[in-house]
mmCIF file of the C-alpha atoms, coordinates in Angstrom:
data_MODEL
# 
_entry.id   MODEL 
# 
loop_
_atom_site.group_PDB 
_atom_site.id 
_atom_site.type_symbol 
_atom_site.label_atom_id 
_atom_site.label_alt_id 
_atom_site.label_comp_id 
_atom_site.label_asym_id 
_atom_site.label_entity_id 
_atom_site.label_seq_id 
_atom_site.pdbx_PDB_ins_code 
_atom_site.Cartn_x 
_atom_site.Cartn_y 
_atom_site.Cartn_z 
_atom_site.occupancy 
_atom_site.B_iso_or_equiv 
_atom_site.pdbx_formal_charge 
_atom_site.auth_seq_id 
_atom_site.auth_comp_id 
_atom_site.auth_asym_id 
_atom_site.auth_atom_id 
_atom_site.pdbx_PDB_model_num 
ATOM 1   C CA . MET A 1 1   ? 23.561  -7.478  -3.706  1.00 0.00 ? 1   MET A CA 1 
ATOM 2   C CA . SER A 1 2   ? 22.655  -8.855  -0.490  1.00 0.00 ? 2   SER A CA 1 
ATOM 3   C CA . SER A 1 3   ? 18.759  -9.089  -0.074  1.00 0.00 ? 3   SER A CA 1 
ATOM 4   C CA . ILE A 1 4   ? 19.092  -6.487  2.690   1.00 0.00 ? 4   ILE A CA 1 
ATOM 5   C CA . ASP A 1 5   ? 20.590  -4.024  0.472   1.00 0.00 ? 5   ASP A CA 1 
ATOM 6   C CA . LYS A 1 6   ? 17.599  -5.085  -2.378  1.00 0.00 ? 6   LYS A CA 1 
ATOM 7   C CA . VAL A 1 7   ? 14.773  -4.731  -0.012  1.00 0.00 ? 7   VAL A CA 1 
ATOM 8   C CA . ARG A 1 8   ? 16.366  -1.202  0.956   1.00 0.00 ? 8   ARG A CA 1 
ATOM 9   C CA . SER A 1 9   ? 16.617  -0.139  -2.622  1.00 0.00 ? 9   SER A CA 1 
ATOM 10  C CA . ILE A 1 10  ? 12.602  -1.591  -3.844  1.00 0.00 ? 10  ILE A CA 1 
ATOM 11  C CA . SER A 1 11  ? 10.984  -0.380  -0.717  1.00 0.00 ? 11  SER A CA 1 
ATOM 12  C CA . VAL A 1 12  ? 11.973  3.001   -1.229  1.00 0.00 ? 12  VAL A CA 1 
ATOM 13  C CA . TRP A 1 13  ? 10.335  3.058   -4.982  1.00 0.00 ? 13  TRP A CA 1 
ATOM 14  C CA . ILE A 1 14  ? 7.174   1.170   -3.262  1.00 0.00 ? 14  ILE A CA 1 
ATOM 15  C CA . PHE A 1 15  ? 6.725   4.131   -1.583  1.00 0.00 ? 15  PHE A CA 1 
ATOM 16  C CA . ILE A 1 16  ? 7.858   6.853   -4.198  1.00 0.00 ? 16  ILE A CA 1 
ATOM 17  C CA . ILE A 1 17  ? 5.842   5.292   -7.415  1.00 0.00 ? 17  ILE A CA 1 
ATOM 18  C CA . PRO A 1 18  ? 2.510   5.303   -5.776  1.00 0.00 ? 18  PRO A CA 1 
ATOM 19  C CA . PHE A 1 19  ? 3.095   8.695   -3.914  1.00 0.00 ? 19  PHE A CA 1 
ATOM 20  C CA . ILE A 1 20  ? 3.639   10.317  -6.691  1.00 0.00 ? 20  ILE A CA 1 
ATOM 21  C CA . SER A 1 21  ? 1.491   8.400   -9.497  1.00 0.00 ? 21  SER A CA 1 
ATOM 22  C CA . VAL A 1 22  ? -2.000  9.287   -6.709  1.00 0.00 ? 22  VAL A CA 1 
ATOM 23  C CA . ASN A 1 23  ? -0.951  12.988  -5.929  1.00 0.00 ? 23  ASN A CA 1 
ATOM 24  C CA . THR A 1 24  ? -0.164  13.454  -9.429  1.00 0.00 ? 24  THR A CA 1 
ATOM 25  C CA . CYS A 1 25  ? -3.687  12.421  -10.826 1.00 0.00 ? 25  CYS A CA 1 
ATOM 26  C CA . LEU A 1 26  ? -5.357  14.503  -7.922  1.00 0.00 ? 26  LEU A CA 1 
ATOM 27  C CA . LEU A 1 27  ? -3.242  17.667  -8.355  1.00 0.00 ? 27  LEU A CA 1 
ATOM 28  C CA . ILE A 1 28  ? -4.181  16.955  -12.635 1.00 0.00 ? 28  ILE A CA 1 
ATOM 29  C CA . VAL A 1 29  ? -8.030  16.448  -11.672 1.00 0.00 ? 29  VAL A CA 1 
ATOM 30  C CA . THR A 1 30  ? -8.581  19.512  -9.261  1.00 0.00 ? 30  THR A CA 1 
ATOM 31  C CA . ASN A 1 31  ? -6.334  21.949  -10.726 1.00 0.00 ? 31  ASN A CA 1 
ATOM 32  C CA . PHE A 1 32  ? -6.034  20.960  -14.987 1.00 0.00 ? 32  PHE A CA 1 
ATOM 33  C CA . HIS A 1 33  ? -9.530  20.579  -16.160 1.00 0.00 ? 33  HIS A CA 1 
ATOM 34  C CA . GLN A 1 34  ? -8.591  21.809  -19.522 1.00 0.00 ? 34  GLN A CA 1 
ATOM 35  C CA . LEU A 1 35  ? -7.236  17.864  -20.083 1.00 0.00 ? 35  LEU A CA 1 
ATOM 36  C CA . LEU A 1 36  ? -9.811  16.165  -18.807 1.00 0.00 ? 36  LEU A CA 1 
ATOM 37  C CA . GLU A 1 37  ? -13.195 15.161  -20.717 1.00 0.00 ? 37  GLU A CA 1 
ATOM 38  C CA . PRO A 1 38  ? -16.339 16.934  -19.402 1.00 0.00 ? 38  PRO A CA 1 
ATOM 39  C CA . GLY A 1 39  ? -17.543 16.280  -16.407 1.00 0.00 ? 39  GLY A CA 1 
ATOM 40  C CA . ILE A 1 40  ? -14.473 14.805  -14.735 1.00 0.00 ? 40  ILE A CA 1 
ATOM 41  C CA . PRO A 1 41  ? -13.256 17.999  -12.745 1.00 0.00 ? 41  PRO A CA 1 
ATOM 42  C CA . ILE A 1 42  ? -13.346 17.958  -9.298  1.00 0.00 ? 42  ILE A CA 1 
ATOM 43  C CA . ASN A 1 43  ? -13.380 20.880  -7.356  1.00 0.00 ? 43  ASN A CA 1 
ATOM 44  C CA . PRO A 1 44  ? -10.155 21.833  -5.643  1.00 0.00 ? 44  PRO A CA 1 
ATOM 45  C CA . THR A 1 45  ? -9.573  19.671  -2.311  1.00 0.00 ? 45  THR A CA 1 
ATOM 46  C CA . PHE A 1 46  ? -6.863  18.414  -0.040  1.00 0.00 ? 46  PHE A CA 1 
ATOM 47  C CA . PRO A 1 47  ? -8.524  14.575  0.289   1.00 0.00 ? 47  PRO A CA 1 
ATOM 48  C CA . TYR A 1 48  ? -6.460  13.560  3.205   1.00 0.00 ? 48  TYR A CA 1 
ATOM 49  C CA . PHE A 1 49  ? -8.162  16.048  5.442   1.00 0.00 ? 49  PHE A CA 1 
ATOM 50  C CA . ASP A 1 50  ? -11.892 16.678  4.045   1.00 0.00 ? 50  ASP A CA 1 
ATOM 51  C CA . GLY A 1 51  ? -12.276 13.566  1.741   1.00 0.00 ? 51  GLY A CA 1 
ATOM 52  C CA . GLY A 1 52  ? -13.134 15.294  -0.897  1.00 0.00 ? 52  GLY A CA 1 
ATOM 53  C CA . VAL A 1 53  ? -12.824 12.872  -3.028  1.00 0.00 ? 53  VAL A CA 1 
ATOM 54  C CA . SER A 1 54  ? -12.011 9.016   -3.177  1.00 0.00 ? 54  SER A CA 1 
ATOM 55  C CA . ILE A 1 55  ? -8.856  7.497   -4.672  1.00 0.00 ? 55  ILE A CA 1 
ATOM 56  C CA . SER A 1 56  ? -10.585 5.819   -7.283  1.00 0.00 ? 56  SER A CA 1 
ATOM 57  C CA . ARG A 1 57  ? -12.579 8.584   -8.392  1.00 0.00 ? 57  ARG A CA 1 
ATOM 58  C CA . THR A 1 58  ? -9.568  10.583  -8.537  1.00 0.00 ? 58  THR A CA 1 
ATOM 59  C CA . VAL A 1 59  ? -7.611  7.927   -11.093 1.00 0.00 ? 59  VAL A CA 1 
ATOM 60  C CA . ARG A 1 60  ? -10.344 6.018   -12.830 1.00 0.00 ? 60  ARG A CA 1 
ATOM 61  C CA . ASP A 1 61  ? -10.899 8.244   -15.862 1.00 0.00 ? 61  ASP A CA 1 
ATOM 62  C CA . PHE A 1 62  ? -9.180  8.864   -19.113 1.00 0.00 ? 62  PHE A CA 1 
ATOM 63  C CA . PRO A 1 63  ? -6.300  10.272  -19.454 1.00 0.00 ? 63  PRO A CA 1 
ATOM 64  C CA . LEU A 1 64  ? -5.352  9.843   -15.503 1.00 0.00 ? 64  LEU A CA 1 
ATOM 65  C CA . TYR A 1 65  ? -5.368  5.707   -15.521 1.00 0.00 ? 65  TYR A CA 1 
ATOM 66  C CA . LEU A 1 66  ? -2.604  6.362   -18.166 1.00 0.00 ? 66  LEU A CA 1 
ATOM 67  C CA . ILE A 1 67  ? -0.407  7.666   -14.998 1.00 0.00 ? 67  ILE A CA 1 
ATOM 68  C CA . PHE A 1 68  ? -2.293  5.287   -12.189 1.00 0.00 ? 68  PHE A CA 1 
ATOM 69  C CA . LYS A 1 69  ? -1.965  1.589   -13.778 1.00 0.00 ? 69  LYS A CA 1 
ATOM 70  C CA . PRO A 1 70  ? 1.262   1.908   -15.215 1.00 0.00 ? 70  PRO A CA 1 
ATOM 71  C CA . ALA A 1 71  ? 2.627   2.654   -11.903 1.00 0.00 ? 71  ALA A CA 1 
ATOM 72  C CA . MET A 1 72  ? 0.513   0.401   -10.068 1.00 0.00 ? 72  MET A CA 1 
ATOM 73  C CA . PHE A 1 73  ? 1.538   -2.827  -12.191 1.00 0.00 ? 73  PHE A CA 1 
ATOM 74  C CA . ILE A 1 74  ? 5.121   -1.284  -11.449 1.00 0.00 ? 74  ILE A CA 1 
ATOM 75  C CA . THR A 1 75  ? 4.337   -1.289  -8.176  1.00 0.00 ? 75  THR A CA 1 
ATOM 76  C CA . SER A 1 76  ? 2.876   -4.779  -7.830  1.00 0.00 ? 76  SER A CA 1 
ATOM 77  C CA . TYR A 1 77  ? 5.940   -6.648  -9.331  1.00 0.00 ? 77  TYR A CA 1 
ATOM 78  C CA . LEU A 1 78  ? 8.179   -4.595  -6.764  1.00 0.00 ? 78  LEU A CA 1 
ATOM 79  C CA . LEU A 1 79  ? 5.933   -5.982  -3.819  1.00 0.00 ? 79  LEU A CA 1 
ATOM 80  C CA . ILE A 1 80  ? 6.188   -9.479  -5.256  1.00 0.00 ? 80  ILE A CA 1 
ATOM 81  C CA . LEU A 1 81  ? 10.380  -9.141  -5.201  1.00 0.00 ? 81  LEU A CA 1 
ATOM 82  C CA . TYR A 1 82  ? 10.284  -7.236  -2.024  1.00 0.00 ? 82  TYR A CA 1 
ATOM 83  C CA . TRP A 1 83  ? 8.355   -10.114 -0.108  1.00 0.00 ? 83  TRP A CA 1 
ATOM 84  C CA . LEU A 1 84  ? 10.474  -12.634 -2.051  1.00 0.00 ? 84  LEU A CA 1 
ATOM 85  C CA . ASN A 1 85  ? 13.542  -10.829 -0.920  1.00 0.00 ? 85  ASN A CA 1 
ATOM 86  C CA . THR A 1 86  ? 11.972  -10.606 2.728   1.00 0.00 ? 86  THR A CA 1 
ATOM 87  C CA . LYS A 1 87  ? 11.592  -14.563 2.518   1.00 0.00 ? 87  LYS A CA 1 
ATOM 88  C CA . ASN A 1 88  ? 15.406  -14.947 2.033   1.00 0.00 ? 88  ASN A CA 1 
ATOM 89  C CA . ILE A 1 89  ? 15.879  -12.457 5.169   1.00 0.00 ? 89  ILE A CA 1 
ATOM 90  C CA . ILE A 1 90  ? 14.007  -15.062 7.219   1.00 0.00 ? 90  ILE A CA 1 
ATOM 91  C CA . ASN A 1 91  ? 15.711  -17.811 6.120   1.00 0.00 ? 91  ASN A CA 1 
ATOM 92  C CA . HIS A 1 92  ? 18.834  -16.372 7.339   1.00 0.00 ? 92  HIS A CA 1 
ATOM 93  C CA . PHE A 1 93  ? 17.928  -15.166 10.835  1.00 0.00 ? 93  PHE A CA 1 
ATOM 94  C CA . HIS A 1 94  ? 15.301  -18.156 11.501  1.00 0.00 ? 94  HIS A CA 1 
ATOM 95  C CA . LYS A 1 95  ? 15.174  -20.147 8.628   1.00 0.00 ? 95  LYS A CA 1 
ATOM 96  C CA . ASN A 1 96  ? 12.283  -22.763 10.284  1.00 0.00 ? 96  ASN A CA 1 
ATOM 97  C CA . TYR A 1 97  ? 10.413  -19.332 11.380  1.00 0.00 ? 97  TYR A CA 1 
ATOM 98  C CA . ILE A 1 98  ? 6.605   -20.543 11.892  1.00 0.00 ? 98  ILE A CA 1 
ATOM 99  C CA . ASN A 1 99  ? 5.192   -17.793 10.108  1.00 0.00 ? 99  ASN A CA 1 
ATOM 100 C CA . LYS A 1 100 ? 7.489   -17.664 7.215   1.00 0.00 ? 100 LYS A CA 1 
ATOM 101 C CA . ARG A 1 101 ? 4.438   -19.124 4.717   1.00 0.00 ? 101 ARG A CA 1 
ATOM 102 C CA . LYS A 1 102 ? 2.120   -16.202 5.891   1.00 0.00 ? 102 LYS A CA 1 
ATOM 103 C CA . ILE A 1 103 ? 4.058   -13.516 5.348   1.00 0.00 ? 103 ILE A CA 1 
ATOM 104 C CA . VAL A 1 104 ? 4.820   -14.206 2.006   1.00 0.00 ? 104 VAL A CA 1 
ATOM 105 C CA . PHE A 1 105 ? 1.581   -15.490 0.900   1.00 0.00 ? 105 PHE A CA 1 
ATOM 106 C CA . PHE A 1 106 ? -0.065  -12.650 2.112   1.00 0.00 ? 106 PHE A CA 1 
ATOM 107 C CA . GLY A 1 107 ? 2.787   -10.243 0.525   1.00 0.00 ? 107 GLY A CA 1 
ATOM 108 C CA . ILE A 1 108 ? 2.709   -11.576 -2.507  1.00 0.00 ? 108 ILE A CA 1 
ATOM 109 C CA . ALA A 1 109 ? -1.303  -11.912 -2.977  1.00 0.00 ? 109 ALA A CA 1 
ATOM 110 C CA . SER A 1 110 ? -1.361  -8.191  -2.117  1.00 0.00 ? 110 SER A CA 1 
ATOM 111 C CA . ALA A 1 111 ? 0.377   -7.700  -4.900  1.00 0.00 ? 111 ALA A CA 1 
ATOM 112 C CA . VAL A 1 112 ? -1.711  -9.979  -7.330  1.00 0.00 ? 112 VAL A CA 1 
ATOM 113 C CA . LEU A 1 113 ? -4.539  -8.369  -6.020  1.00 0.00 ? 113 LEU A CA 1 
ATOM 114 C CA . LEU A 1 114 ? -3.446  -4.618  -6.371  1.00 0.00 ? 114 LEU A CA 1 
ATOM 115 C CA . THR A 1 115 ? -2.884  -5.739  -9.976  1.00 0.00 ? 115 THR A CA 1 
ATOM 116 C CA . LEU A 1 116 ? -6.653  -6.773  -10.332 1.00 0.00 ? 116 LEU A CA 1 
ATOM 117 C CA . HIS A 1 117 ? -7.565  -3.978  -9.199  1.00 0.00 ? 117 HIS A CA 1 
ATOM 118 C CA . SER A 1 118 ? -5.639  -1.990  -11.708 1.00 0.00 ? 118 SER A CA 1 
ATOM 119 C CA . ILE A 1 119 ? -6.806  -3.614  -14.314 1.00 0.00 ? 119 ILE A CA 1 
ATOM 120 C CA . PHE A 1 120 ? -10.599 -3.519  -13.534 1.00 0.00 ? 120 PHE A CA 1 
ATOM 121 C CA . LEU A 1 121 ? -10.186 0.340   -12.735 1.00 0.00 ? 121 LEU A CA 1 
ATOM 122 C CA . GLY A 1 122 ? -11.737 2.545   -15.070 1.00 0.00 ? 122 GLY A CA 1 
ATOM 123 C CA . ILE A 1 123 ? -13.866 -0.361  -16.764 1.00 0.00 ? 123 ILE A CA 1 
ATOM 124 C CA . LYS A 1 124 ? -17.266 1.057   -16.512 1.00 0.00 ? 124 LYS A CA 1 
ATOM 125 C CA . PHE A 1 125 ? -19.755 -1.737  -16.030 1.00 0.00 ? 125 PHE A CA 1 
ATOM 126 C CA . ASP A 1 126 ? -23.291 -0.822  -14.470 1.00 0.00 ? 126 ASP A CA 1 
ATOM 127 C CA . ASN A 1 127 ? -23.734 -4.253  -12.434 1.00 0.00 ? 127 ASN A CA 1 
ATOM 128 C CA . ASP A 1 128 ? -23.880 -4.307  -8.773  1.00 0.00 ? 128 ASP A CA 1 
ATOM 129 C CA . LEU A 1 129 ? -22.110 -7.470  -8.418  1.00 0.00 ? 129 LEU A CA 1 
ATOM 130 C CA . TYR A 1 130 ? -19.602 -6.264  -10.660 1.00 0.00 ? 130 TYR A CA 1 
ATOM 131 C CA . LYS A 1 131 ? -18.849 -3.045  -8.092  1.00 0.00 ? 131 LYS A CA 1 
ATOM 132 C CA . LEU A 1 132 ? -19.192 -5.605  -5.549  1.00 0.00 ? 132 LEU A CA 1 
ATOM 133 C CA . PHE A 1 133 ? -16.112 -7.241  -6.459  1.00 0.00 ? 133 PHE A CA 1 
ATOM 134 C CA . ARG A 1 134 ? -13.887 -4.240  -7.331  1.00 0.00 ? 134 ARG A CA 1 
ATOM 135 C CA . ARG A 1 135 ? -14.457 -3.397  -3.724  1.00 0.00 ? 135 ARG A CA 1 
ATOM 136 C CA . VAL A 1 136 ? -14.098 -6.616  -2.450  1.00 0.00 ? 136 VAL A CA 1 
ATOM 137 C CA . VAL A 1 137 ? -10.699 -6.479  -4.423  1.00 0.00 ? 137 VAL A CA 1 
ATOM 138 C CA . MET A 1 138 ? -9.659  -3.360  -3.062  1.00 0.00 ? 138 MET A CA 1 
ATOM 139 C CA . LEU A 1 139 ? -10.639 -4.239  0.777   1.00 0.00 ? 139 LEU A CA 1 
ATOM 140 C CA . SER A 1 140 ? -8.463  -7.308  0.153   1.00 0.00 ? 140 SER A CA 1 
ATOM 141 C CA . PHE A 1 141 ? -5.366  -5.842  -0.837  1.00 0.00 ? 141 PHE A CA 1 
ATOM 142 C CA . ILE A 1 142 ? -5.135  -3.667  2.400   1.00 0.00 ? 142 ILE A CA 1 
ATOM 143 C CA . ILE A 1 143 ? -6.005  -6.222  4.636   1.00 0.00 ? 143 ILE A CA 1 
ATOM 144 C CA . PHE A 1 144 ? -3.641  -8.610  3.539   1.00 0.00 ? 144 PHE A CA 1 
ATOM 145 C CA . GLU A 1 145 ? -0.876  -5.754  3.377   1.00 0.00 ? 145 GLU A CA 1 
ATOM 146 C CA . LEU A 1 146 ? -1.867  -5.272  6.836   1.00 0.00 ? 146 LEU A CA 1 
ATOM 147 C CA . ILE A 1 147 ? -1.632  -9.157  7.657   1.00 0.00 ? 147 ILE A CA 1 
ATOM 148 C CA . ALA A 1 148 ? 1.891   -9.460  6.031   1.00 0.00 ? 148 ALA A CA 1 
ATOM 149 C CA . GLN A 1 149 ? 3.246   -6.446  7.667   1.00 0.00 ? 149 GLN A CA 1 
ATOM 150 C CA . ALA A 1 150 ? 1.964   -7.174  10.889  1.00 0.00 ? 150 ALA A CA 1 
ATOM 151 C CA . TYR A 1 151 ? 3.622   -11.148 11.116  1.00 0.00 ? 151 TYR A CA 1 
ATOM 152 C CA . LEU A 1 152 ? 6.899   -9.317  9.440   1.00 0.00 ? 152 LEU A CA 1 
ATOM 153 C CA . ILE A 1 153 ? 7.011   -6.687  12.501  1.00 0.00 ? 153 ILE A CA 1 
ATOM 154 C CA . LYS A 1 154 ? 6.392   -9.755  14.773  1.00 0.00 ? 154 LYS A CA 1 
ATOM 155 C CA . PHE A 1 155 ? 9.363   -11.457 12.979  1.00 0.00 ? 155 PHE A CA 1 
ATOM 156 C CA . PHE A 1 156 ? 11.558  -8.767  13.710  1.00 0.00 ? 156 PHE A CA 1 
ATOM 157 C CA . TYR A 1 157 ? 10.730  -8.225  17.457  1.00 0.00 ? 157 TYR A CA 1 
ATOM 158 C CA . GLU A 1 158 ? 11.154  -12.141 17.797  1.00 0.00 ? 158 GLU A CA 1 
ATOM 159 C CA . THR A 1 159 ? 14.366  -12.024 16.272  1.00 0.00 ? 159 THR A CA 1 
ATOM 160 C CA . ARG A 1 160 ? 15.687  -8.781  17.305  1.00 0.00 ? 160 ARG A CA 1 
ATOM 161 C CA . HIS A 1 161 ? 18.573  -9.955  19.039  1.00 0.00 ? 161 HIS A CA 1 
ATOM 162 C CA . LYS A 1 162 ? 20.047  -11.605 15.730  1.00 0.00 ? 162 LYS A CA 1 
ATOM 163 C CA . ILE A 1 163 ? 18.864  -8.382  13.476  1.00 0.00 ? 163 ILE A CA 1 
ATOM 164 C CA . ASN A 1 164 ? 19.972  -5.483  15.961  1.00 0.00 ? 164 ASN A CA 1 
ATOM 165 C CA . ASP A 1 165 ? 23.160  -5.022  13.978  1.00 0.00 ? 165 ASP A CA 1 
ATOM 166 C CA . HIS A 1 166 ? 21.532  -4.653  11.228  1.00 0.00 ? 166 HIS A CA 1 
ATOM 167 C CA . ILE A 1 167 ? 18.426  -2.287  11.973  1.00 0.00 ? 167 ILE A CA 1 
ATOM 168 C CA . ASN A 1 168 ? 17.789  0.617   13.479  1.00 0.00 ? 168 ASN A CA 1 
ATOM 169 C CA . ILE A 1 169 ? 15.710  -0.085  16.619  1.00 0.00 ? 169 ILE A CA 1 
ATOM 170 C CA . ASN A 1 170 ? 13.991  3.263   16.416  1.00 0.00 ? 170 ASN A CA 1 
ATOM 171 C CA . TYR A 1 171 ? 12.438  2.484   12.796  1.00 0.00 ? 171 TYR A CA 1 
ATOM 172 C CA . LEU A 1 172 ? 11.497  -0.689  13.906  1.00 0.00 ? 172 LEU A CA 1 
ATOM 173 C CA . LYS A 1 173 ? 9.383   0.817   16.674  1.00 0.00 ? 173 LYS A CA 1 
ATOM 174 C CA . THR A 1 174 ? 7.963   3.670   14.592  1.00 0.00 ? 174 THR A CA 1 
ATOM 175 C CA . LYS A 1 175 ? 6.935   0.543   12.191  1.00 0.00 ? 175 LYS A CA 1 
ATOM 176 C CA . ARG A 1 176 ? 4.895   -1.507  15.039  1.00 0.00 ? 176 ARG A CA 1 
ATOM 177 C CA . ILE A 1 177 ? 3.450   1.655   16.218  1.00 0.00 ? 177 ILE A CA 1 
ATOM 178 C CA . LEU A 1 178 ? 2.237   2.640   12.161  1.00 0.00 ? 178 LEU A CA 1 
ATOM 179 C CA . ILE A 1 179 ? 0.847   -0.813  11.927  1.00 0.00 ? 179 ILE A CA 1 
ATOM 180 C CA . THR A 1 180 ? -1.257  -1.134  14.724  1.00 0.00 ? 180 THR A CA 1 
ATOM 181 C CA . PHE A 1 181 ? -2.653  2.087   13.967  1.00 0.00 ? 181 PHE A CA 1 
ATOM 182 C CA . LEU A 1 182 ? -3.634  1.134   10.671  1.00 0.00 ? 182 LEU A CA 1 
ATOM 183 C CA . ILE A 1 183 ? -5.287  -1.800  11.979  1.00 0.00 ? 183 ILE A CA 1 
ATOM 184 C CA . ILE A 1 184 ? -7.219  -0.147  14.608  1.00 0.00 ? 184 ILE A CA 1 
ATOM 185 C CA . ILE A 1 185 ? -8.482  2.333   12.189  1.00 0.00 ? 185 ILE A CA 1 
ATOM 186 C CA . SER A 1 186 ? -9.418  -0.099  9.217   1.00 0.00 ? 186 SER A CA 1 
ATOM 187 C CA . ILE A 1 187 ? -11.413 -2.402  11.684  1.00 0.00 ? 187 ILE A CA 1 
ATOM 188 C CA . ILE A 1 188 ? -13.046 0.853   13.375  1.00 0.00 ? 188 ILE A CA 1 
ATOM 189 C CA . THR A 1 189 ? -13.948 1.786   9.652   1.00 0.00 ? 189 THR A CA 1 
ATOM 190 C CA . LEU A 1 190 ? -14.895 -1.462  8.298   1.00 0.00 ? 190 LEU A CA 1 
ATOM 191 C CA . PRO A 1 191 ? -19.003 -1.587  9.714   1.00 0.00 ? 191 PRO A CA 1 
ATOM 192 C CA . PHE A 1 192 ? -19.278 1.758   7.934   1.00 0.00 ? 192 PHE A CA 1 
ATOM 193 C CA . LEU A 1 193 ? -18.118 1.011   4.576   1.00 0.00 ? 193 LEU A CA 1 
ATOM 194 C CA . PRO A 1 194 ? -21.887 0.331   3.309   1.00 0.00 ? 194 PRO A CA 1 
ATOM 195 C CA . PHE A 1 195 ? -23.122 3.371   4.577   1.00 0.00 ? 195 PHE A CA 1 
ATOM 196 C CA . ASP A 1 196 ? -22.964 6.163   2.277   1.00 0.00 ? 196 ASP A CA 1 
ATOM 197 C CA . ASN A 1 197 ? -23.434 8.871   5.482   1.00 0.00 ? 197 ASN A CA 1 
ATOM 198 C CA . PHE A 1 198 ? -19.989 8.688   6.330   1.00 0.00 ? 198 PHE A CA 1 
ATOM 199 C CA . LYS A 1 199 ? -18.589 9.443   2.632   1.00 0.00 ? 199 LYS A CA 1 
ATOM 200 C CA . PHE A 1 200 ? -16.373 12.324  3.286   1.00 0.00 ? 200 PHE A CA 1 
ATOM 201 C CA . LEU A 1 201 ? -15.049 10.478  6.110   1.00 0.00 ? 201 LEU A CA 1 
ATOM 202 C CA . LYS A 1 202 ? -14.465 7.269   4.993   1.00 0.00 ? 202 LYS A CA 1 
ATOM 203 C CA . HIS A 1 203 ? -12.549 8.843   1.782   1.00 0.00 ? 203 HIS A CA 1 
ATOM 204 C CA . ALA A 1 204 ? -10.034 10.901  4.349   1.00 0.00 ? 204 ALA A CA 1 
ATOM 205 C CA . ILE A 1 205 ? -9.482  7.601   6.083   1.00 0.00 ? 205 ILE A CA 1 
ATOM 206 C CA . GLU A 1 206 ? -8.955  5.971   2.617   1.00 0.00 ? 206 GLU A CA 1 
ATOM 207 C CA . TRP A 1 207 ? -6.441  8.045   1.778   1.00 0.00 ? 207 TRP A CA 1 
ATOM 208 C CA . ASN A 1 208 ? -4.334  8.203   4.800   1.00 0.00 ? 208 ASN A CA 1 
ATOM 209 C CA . VAL A 1 209 ? -4.651  4.437   4.829   1.00 0.00 ? 209 VAL A CA 1 
ATOM 210 C CA . PHE A 1 210 ? -3.211  4.516   1.513   1.00 0.00 ? 210 PHE A CA 1 
ATOM 211 C CA . LEU A 1 211 ? -0.500  6.907   2.920   1.00 0.00 ? 211 LEU A CA 1 
ATOM 212 C CA . GLY A 1 212 ? 0.346   4.780   5.929   1.00 0.00 ? 212 GLY A CA 1 
ATOM 213 C CA . VAL A 1 213 ? 0.971   1.668   3.691   1.00 0.00 ? 213 VAL A CA 1 
ATOM 214 C CA . ILE A 1 214 ? 3.341   2.890   1.687   1.00 0.00 ? 214 ILE A CA 1 
ATOM 215 C CA . THR A 1 215 ? 5.168   4.823   4.525   1.00 0.00 ? 215 THR A CA 1 
ATOM 216 C CA . PHE A 1 216 ? 5.555   1.397   6.064   1.00 0.00 ? 216 PHE A CA 1 
ATOM 217 C CA . TYR A 1 217 ? 8.105   0.659   2.959   1.00 0.00 ? 217 TYR A CA 1 
ATOM 218 C CA . LEU A 1 218 ? 10.011  3.828   3.491   1.00 0.00 ? 218 LEU A CA 1 
ATOM 219 C CA . LEU A 1 219 ? 10.484  2.970   6.901   1.00 0.00 ? 219 LEU A CA 1 
ATOM 220 C CA . THR A 1 220 ? 11.724  -0.516  5.937   1.00 0.00 ? 220 THR A CA 1 
ATOM 221 C CA . TYR A 1 221 ? 14.442  1.903   3.771   1.00 0.00 ? 221 TYR A CA 1 
ATOM 222 C CA . LEU A 1 222 ? 15.366  3.923   6.556   1.00 0.00 ? 222 LEU A CA 1 
ATOM 223 C CA . MET A 1 223 ? 15.273  0.820   8.997   1.00 0.00 ? 223 MET A CA 1 
ATOM 224 C CA . TRP A 1 224 ? 17.841  -1.126  7.495   1.00 0.00 ? 224 TRP A CA 1 
ATOM 225 C CA . LYS A 1 225 ? 21.511  -0.086  7.562   1.00 0.00 ? 225 LYS A CA 1 
ATOM 226 C CA . LYS A 1 226 ? 23.151  0.302   4.667   1.00 0.00 ? 226 LYS A CA 1 
ATOM 227 C CA . ASN A 1 227 ? 25.944  -1.889  3.457   1.00 0.00 ? 227 ASN A CA 1 
ATOM 228 C CA . THR A 1 228 ? 24.803  -4.800  5.458   1.00 0.00 ? 228 THR A CA 1 
ATOM 229 C CA . THR A 1 229 ? 25.371  -7.966  3.735   1.00 0.00 ? 229 THR A CA 1 
ATOM 230 C CA . LEU A 1 230 ? 23.832  -11.653 4.781   1.00 0.00 ? 230 LEU A CA 1 
# 
């Protein structure tokens, strides 16, 4: 199985597993209150639009983290495989590519940060430093993901004359638009993170950035053509 086929297979699961796990938790926490501990239920909300609840608030309590944590551990493992196979693809088309190490470093580091976030999620410890640590880990995961993806898009465009026969260029263009949008939104949102006045807006942005980050991998699956060998 070629690295491209592996990347296609892995990337679609990187989209499916987080999407199903997070939205299953959302469905349970807003509609099946009898399954939850007292005090957990949340009013019906569609946080992608109204920002009625954060992702961490949705998934951090029992039994919801029993769905979310294993899904994130699997996703982290798949992310590592994805970036290692992406390294093989880069080596094939441009072995001495200057940004190759940055792509692999930020990609794998994002997977490690996602694992750390999942480990500490649901552990209740009333300490401001601990709360700050969790927020920094989650923010760093998003930043590292966006950096790795941006560098990868840059590589695709710099070598598109070599990979043109292996990809659907329209999906590559869509990936560039998506990652540009996510970076802009993240930069605009960053100064507002310490303030509670914009809680609902920040929650809505959080859900949509999450969706955008995993959609990048769905577009990867669609971008590479089937049965492409290296």
